[in-house]
N, C-alpha and C positions, 0 to 999 in steps of 0.2 A: 504494500500500500504506500509506503514512504517514497519508493522510487517514482511511482506514478504521480504523486503530488508534486514532487520537486521537478520531475520531467515536464509536467504541464505548466508549472510556473516559469521555468526557463523557456519553454516554447512560446508561451504567451508573451513574456517580456521581450524576447528576441523579435517576434513578429510585430509587436506593438512598436518597438523602437524603429524597425524598418518602415512600418506604416507612417510613423510620425516624421521620419526623415525624408520620405519621397517628395512631399510638397516643398520642403525646404530646398532639396536638391534641384527641383524643377523651377525654382525661383518664383513660386506661386504665393509666397507668404510675404506680405508687405511689412515694413518696419512696424513693430508693436512691442509692448512691454510684457506680453504673456507667453508667446510662442516663438521659439527660435533660439539661436545662440545670442545671448544678450550680455555682451561685454561692453564696457564703455566705448571701445573702438568701433563696435558694431553700429553705434548710433551717431558716429561722426558724419557719415554720408550714406546715401542709398547704395552706392557702389560697394562700400565696405560691408554693409548689411548683407547684400547678396553674395559677395565673395566669401565672407566668413561663414554664413549659413550654408552655402553650397559645400564648402570644405568640411564643415562640421557634420553635415548630413552624409557626405560620402564616407567619412570616418565612422560615423554611427552605424551605417549599413554594413561596413566591413567588419566591425567588432560585434555586430549582432549575429553574424553567421556562426561563429563558434558557440554562441549562446543557444541558437536553434539546434546546432549539432549536439550539444550536451543534452538537450531535452530529448532529441530523437534517440540517442544512444541509451539514455536512462530508461526509456520505454522498453527496451529489449534486454537489458541486463537483469541477472538474477538479483534478488534483494541485497542491497548494500548495507553496510554497518551504519549505525546512527551517526558515527563520527564522519564518515564519508559523506553522508547526506547533509550533515550540518555544514560541511565545507562547500558542497555544491549548491546549497541554498543561498550562498553569497555570490554566485555567478552573475546575477543581474547587475552587480556593482561594476561589471565590466564597462558600464556606461561612463564611468569616471575617466577611462582612458581616452575616448574621443573628446570628452569635455576638456581634458588637459591639452590634448593635441590641438584643439581648436583655439584654446587660449594662447598657446605658443605661436600658432599661425597668426592670430590677430595682432600679436606684438610685432610681427614682421611687417605689417602693413603701414 
């Protein structure tokens, strides 16, 4: 039972992150204070907004692939120990990597 719950959480989060990233990558989201990569440099110009959000979305989609993979693999593995499941339950924090990469990118602009 534990594998399935953690698998579904990872699958859901990975697919959610990809779904949220697609409009940003396609530059469909105008500058706002709720949705997108919102660093001070993002609000300096519309050009910065779209560049930073496109880069951030691309990195988010890239890092979401392993999350979906973890979820799929967990569906087919025999039951794991509680310790292993506890560690894998933190996998959605992978979203911090593209956030940091986006921050570094925004500093270069």
